[in-house]
C-alpha positions as CSV (number, residue, x, y, z in Angstrom):
1,M,7.8,14.5,-5.2
2,K,4.6,15.9,-6.6
3,L,1.7,13.7,-5.7
4,P,-1.6,13.8,-7.7
5,D,-4.5,15.7,-6.1
6,L,-6.5,13.1,-4.2
7,S,-9.6,13.4,-2.0
8,Q,-9.2,12.7,1.7
9,E,-11.4,9.6,1.3
10,I,-9.0,8.2,-1.3
11,I,-5.9,9.1,0.7
12,D,-7.4,7.3,3.7
13,R,-8.1,4.2,1.6
14,I,-4.5,4.2,0.2
15,V,-3.1,4.5,3.8
16,E,-5.3,1.7,4.9
17,M,-4.2,-0.5,2.0
18,A,-0.5,0.3,2.6
19,W,-0.9,-0.7,6.3
20,E,-2.4,-4.1,5.3
21,D,0.3,-6.7,5.2
22,R,-1.2,-8.7,2.4
23,T,-2.1,-5.8,0.0
24,P,0.8,-5.4,-2.4
25,F,2.0,-2.1,-3.7
26,E,1.0,-3.3,-7.2
27,A,-2.7,-3.4,-6.1
28,I,-2.5,0.3,-5.0
29,E,-0.9,1.1,-8.4
30,I,-3.6,-0.7,-10.3
31,Q,-6.5,1.0,-8.4
32,Y,-5.1,4.5,-7.8
33,G,-2.1,4.8,-10.2
34,L,0.4,5.5,-7.5
35,F,3.8,3.7,-7.7
36,E,5.5,2.4,-4.6
37,K,7.7,5.5,-4.3
38,E,4.6,7.7,-4.4
39,V,2.8,5.6,-1.8
40,I,5.9,5.9,0.5
41,A,5.9,9.7,-0.1
42,L,2.1,9.8,0.7
43,M,2.6,7.8,3.9
44,R,5.5,10.0,5.0
45,R,3.3,13.1,4.4
46,E,0.2,11.7,6.1
47,M,1.7,10.0,9.2
48,K,3.5,11.0,12.3
49,A,7.3,10.5,11.9
50,S,7.4,7.6,14.4
51,S,4.4,5.8,12.8
52,F,6.0,6.2,9.4
53,K,9.3,4.8,10.6
54,M,7.5,1.8,12.2
55,W,5.6,1.2,9.0
56,R,8.7,1.4,6.8
57,E,10.6,-1.0,9.0
58,R,7.7,-3.5,8.8
59,V,7.1,-3.3,5.0
60,T,10.8,-3.2,3.9
61,N,11.6,-6.4,2.0
62,R,8.3,-8.0,3.1
63,K,7.4,-10.6,0.6
64,T,3.6,-10.0,0.8
65,K,4.0,-6.3,-0.2
66,H,5.5,-7.1,-3.6
67,L,3.8,-9.5,-6.1
68,Y,7.2,-10.5,-7.6
69,K,8.5,-11.6,-4.2
70,R,5.5,-13.7,-3.3
71,D,5.8,-17.5,-3.3
72,F,2.1,-18.0,-3.5
73,I,-0.6,-17.1,-6.0
74,S,-3.4,-15.9,-3.7
75,G,-3.1,-14.6,-0.2
76,R,-6.6,-15.6,1.1
77,F,-10.0,-16.7,0.0
78,K,-11.9,-14.3,-2.1
79,S,-15.7,-14.4,-2.2
80,D,-17.4,-14.3,-5.6
81,N,-19.3,-11.3,-4.3
82,Q,-16.1,-9.4,-3.6
83,K,-14.8,-7.1,-6.3
């Protein structure tokens, strides 16, 4: 899969967002234009095999990583100062 050219700073932020349990893949898509399959490919490329495997096991079928699977509107308090 051909991934778009991204700076290391953006790649680091996408990896960070993908690791966060409450950040859905849709948020990454909105901010960076990467679909879930592209995020998975990026994580596979950027991580050690054992770390990638652990991450995939954790996020597979996790309700908080997909907006359509969530049974709540908002995951946590968001300050008015936060973008």
